[in-house]
N, C-alpha and C positions, 0 to 999 in steps of 0.2 A: 419264238412263241411256244409254250406249252401245250400240247394236245391234250385234251380232256374229253371224256365221254359226255354226250349229250346229257343235260340234266332232266329231260323229259322223256328221253328215249330208253329203249331197254337195255342198251349196251352198258355193262357195269365193269368198273375197274377190278373189282376183287369179288370174290364169291359172296352171294348173299348169305346172310347170317340170320338165322331165327334167334331172337333174344330170349334168353331163359327167363320165366317168371321168378320174381323174388321168392327166396326160401321162406315164405311165410303164409299163414292162413288168411283167406279173405276175412275182413272184418276186423283184423288188427292192424295197428298202425305200421306205415312203411318204414318209418324211422325206427331204429332199434338201438341207437347209441345213447350213451347217459347224457343227461342235459348238463350244461355248463352252470345253469342257475337252478338247481333242483328245488329250493324253497320258493320259487316264484310259481304262483299258481295262474292259470288262464282266467279271464274274466267271464268267460262263457263256453259252453260245450263246443267240442270241435274247433276251438280258437288255435289250437296246436295238435299235433298227432292225430288227426281225423283217420278214421278207419279206411282201408282199402275197399274198393267196391266187391260185391259178391261175386262178380265175374269180371275177369280182364282180358282183353283180346291179346293173343299172341301176335307180336310185333316183328316185322320183317325189316332187317336193315340192310341197306345197299350203299355202298361207296360210290359216289358219283363224281367226285374230284378229289385229288390228293397232291401233295408237294406244292400247295399254295403257300404264299406269304402268310405271316400272322395276321388274319383277318380281324375285324371288330364287328362288322355289319354286312348283311346282304338284303337285297331288294329285287324282287321279280319285275322286270320290264313287261309292258303289255304284250310283246311279241313271243314272249317264254324265255328270251335271255335273262342273264342275271347280273346285276351291278353290285360289285362289291367293294368293300373299303379295306385297306390294309393299314395296320397301325401306324406304320411308319410314314404313311403319308401318301400312298398311291391308291387311285381307283382303277378298277379294271372291268370290263365287260366279258362275261363267259357267254358265248354264242350258243344258240340253240343246236348247233352241230356240234358243240363239245370244244371249242377252241378259246383259250383265254388269250384276249388281246393285250396289246402293250399297254403300258401305263396311259392313262387320260392326261391329257396336258392341260395346265391352267389351274390345277390344285394348287391353293395357297399353301405357303410354308405352315407346317403345324410343328409344335413343340412335342416331339415323340420322346419323352422322358418320363421314367417312372410309370404311372397309370394313365399319362396323356398320350395323345396322338390323334390321328384321324379316327372319328368315332362314328356316330351312326349317320345314316342316308336315308331319306324318305322322298318319294315322288310327290310332286304337288298334285291335288285332286285334279287339275286340268292338264296333267302331263301329255296325254295324247295329243292336245292341241298346241301346247307351248313347249314341250321338252324340258319344262322347268324341275329342277330337283333343289332339295335342301339338305344340308349336312351340318353336322356339329364336329368341332375340333378343339383341342386345346392350342390356344394362340399365345404367342410370347408378346409380351408389352414392356414398355418403359418402366412401369412400376411393378413388374411381376408377371403373372399369367393368369389365364381363366378360361373358361368354357366360352365359346362364341358359335355362332349359327350363320351360315352364309346361304345363299341362293345362287343359282347359275343355270344356264340353259345347256343341257347335254346334247352335243352335236356328235354322233357317232360317225366313223368313217368307214371306208371300205376294207381297211386292214383289220377291222376287229377292234379297233381302238376308238379314239375321238377326242374331243376337247370340250373344255368348259367356257362358254362365252358368257359375257355380262356377269362375271362374278362380283358379289357385293356381300359384304359382312352386314346382315341386318339387325344382328342382337348380339351384345356382349354382356355376360354375367359380371356384374360389378359388386363389390370392388375386386381389383386384381390381388393376388396373393402370390408370394415367392414360395411355391411348394410344387410337390409333384405326385399329389394324390387327390382322389375323390374328384374328379372332373365331372361324373356321370359318364354318359349322358344319352338320353334317347328323345326321338323325335315322334310325335304321333298327331295325325291330323283329325280333328272331330268332324261333325256332320255338317257344320256351318262353314267349313274351310278355315276354322281356328287352328293354330299350331301349338301345341303342348310341347314345352321343352323341360326336360328333368336335368337336373345338375347335382352337384355335391356340395358339401359344407368344408371342403379341403382338409378334412382329417383331424388336422393338429388342434390342440386343446384351446389355443386362442381364438383361431378363427371359427371353430365349430359352434362357439356359443351364439355367433350371427345367425345361426339357422332360426333363432327366435327373435330376431330383429327385422322388422318390416322396411327397415331403410337399407338393408343388405340383401344383396341377392345370393348369398350362400345358403345351400340347404333349402331350396325352394322349388316348386314347379312354377312354371310361367304360361300363360296363355296370351299368344300374340297374333298379330295379323301376319299375312304373308309378306308384308313391308317392315315388320318389326315393331309395330306400334301395339300399345295396350289393346286388347281385343274389347270390344263394347260389353259393358255388363261385367266386367272384372271387378272383384269385391272391394279392392282397395283404390279404385279410381278417385280423386279428389281428396283422399285423406292425407294431412299433414305427415310428413316423414315417413312414408310409405311408397315403394316403387310400384307403379300402376299396373305392371306386368305381370305381378305376382298373383297366382291362383290359389296356392296352399303353401303352408310353411311347416317348419319343424321336422324337416327330412334329412336323412344321413346322407347316402350315396345311391342315387337312383338310376340303375343301369337296365332296368325292365319297365317297358310301358306298352300298352296296347289299347285298341278301342273296341267295346264289346258289339254286340248285335243290336243294342239300344243306343248306340252312340256315346257310350259312356267311357271315361279314362279309368284305366286300372293300372296300378303300378306295384312293382315289388322293389325295395330297396335293401342294400346291405345293412345290416345291424352290426353291433358288437359282437362278441362271442356268445352266440344264442340269441340273436335278436333280428334275424332277416324278418321282414314283415311284407304281408300283402295289404294293399289299401285301395279303397274307391275313393280317390281324393275329391273333396267337396270344396266349392267355393268358400274361401276365407278361413277354412278350418285348420286348426293347429295339431300336428301329428306327434308333437311332443319332444323330439330329439333336440338337444341332449339332456333335458331335464327330465322326461319320461321315456322309458324304453324297457323292453324285455331284454335279458341277457347280461353280461358282465363285461368289464374292460378285457382287452387280451391278456393283462397281467393277472386277471382273475379277481381284481378289486372291483367294488360296486362302480357303476356309472352313476357319478354324482351322489345322490343319496340313495340310490337303488329304488327309485318309485317307479311302478309299473302302471299306476293309475292316477289321474288327477282329473277334476271336475271340467276344466277348461281345455282338455286335449282329447282327442279321438283315439279309441282303441283300435288297433289293427284289426282287419277282418280274419287275418291268420297270421301265426308267426312260427318260426322254425328254431328250435333249440335241441341239438347242434344246428348250425347253419347249413344252407344249401349253395351259398354265395351265388346269388342270381344275377343271370346276365342274358338279355333278349327274353321276349315273351310274344305270345301269339294268341288272338282269340279263335278257336276252332270252330268253323262252320262248313267244313267239307263233307265229303260223302265217302271218302276213302277208308276212314275209320269211324263207322257210325257210332260206336261207344264213346267217342269222345265229342260228339256234338254238343256245343255250348260250353266246353270246357276251357279253361286258361291253362296255356302251356308255357312253362318256365324252364329256361336253360339253368343248369347247376354246374358251377365251376368246381366246387368242392365235391358235391354229390355225384358229380360225373355222369349225368343223363338229363334226361327230359323229365320234368315233373308235371303231372296231370292233375289239375284241381277240378273236380266235379262240383258245380256250383247249385245251390238251391236256396232261393229267396236271399240272394247276395251273401250267403254263408257258404263256407266250403263244407260240402256233405262227405266227399271221399277225397283222398290223396293217393295217387297211383304213380309209380316211379318206373321209367324205362331206362335201364342202366344201359350206358354207352362205353363206359370205361375210358372214358376222356372228358376234358374240360369243354363245356359247352359254352360258347360265347355269344350265338344269336339263335333264334327260332323263327322260322317263316312257314306259313302254309302256301304251297304253290298252287299254279292254276289247275294242276291236275287233282287237287284236294289232298295229296302227300304232304306229309310235314318234312320240313328241312332243317337240318342243324348244323351249325358251324362249329368245329372242335378247334381247341388250340393247344399247343404244348407250351409248358412253363419255359421261362428263360429266353423268351423271344423266338421259340420255334416256329414251326410252320402250322398250317391249318388244313383241314380236311372238310369236306361237305358231304353228309349222309342224309339218305333219304329213307323215310320211315313210313311203312305202310302195313296194312293188316295181312298177316301170313294167310 
């Protein structure tokens, strides 16, 4: 077993580092790079390149775990330990004393190929009583593969590991597709116990158009019960040629999702070059992809007809050009960093840090960035109010977990 420092204790693997402020004046945008689509105009003020706040806290970074496998997600257990998923298909518990236990048994086989693998993990709302968890993964199938969601009872043991009992795949994104990109995926529980499941549209030109088809599960957000059934009140229940689990459509590749203080779902999805977008997805709404989007194809060509606005699609609350490459997201309601109260925190793979979105009336008032010089795969708020970020190395390298507090 690998010995790690306690996540919540003061013991730190490496020296504490105070993160330098970006070399910019307050009130100027954090993004300084040239846009990929310079002719595209935002639909309203602060829809992109919002100004930085007038004052920004100095953030202290502490490394609390390193030498980990390539992680995808983390979740705090009620007793302060951390449950993490590794892309290749393993789950581990990191104890409060700082010990990474052996791989948890009972995890189903995952397709750890390309962008696939063991993805997100979330505790059931009644976890303290039931021990039930939910996780998403890319699943190999007879006719291809796709994103699936399973539930199980987590049974820890005395050795710091444990097992999954009563493992059941409760939901499968359909149709399957023989590809290795854009599986999504994040899981978020709403205030009524509803489970939001975000997925991707599988990237390639042929399947991605299905993001606009209600009889396809590609490029959608689903809202389901904890048994995998359509949640009561879903917008397309009873509609012919529509999957009743769908909540919203027209999405590209959703790897960030969180629930805010009002119980509402927020997401950030990977766009094309210059089209990452923040949304407050509403029931039955169409978010445009691939017919309407900011940004361009990776080749530099327009996406479709290059349309950024259409009457029957929703504008993103915010978009990034160039992209941040979002993964992981949290709503900050802690006290450790008071300046961030009510903000949305987003991990940036390309921007290599945590993006802090200060909101006002459901719009981005300020964008702040905390540079970490590492690709960020997940972001969570700990029980101590600190912010925890999972880093990753390109090419299947390992992960580190860092803790952010106010210096």
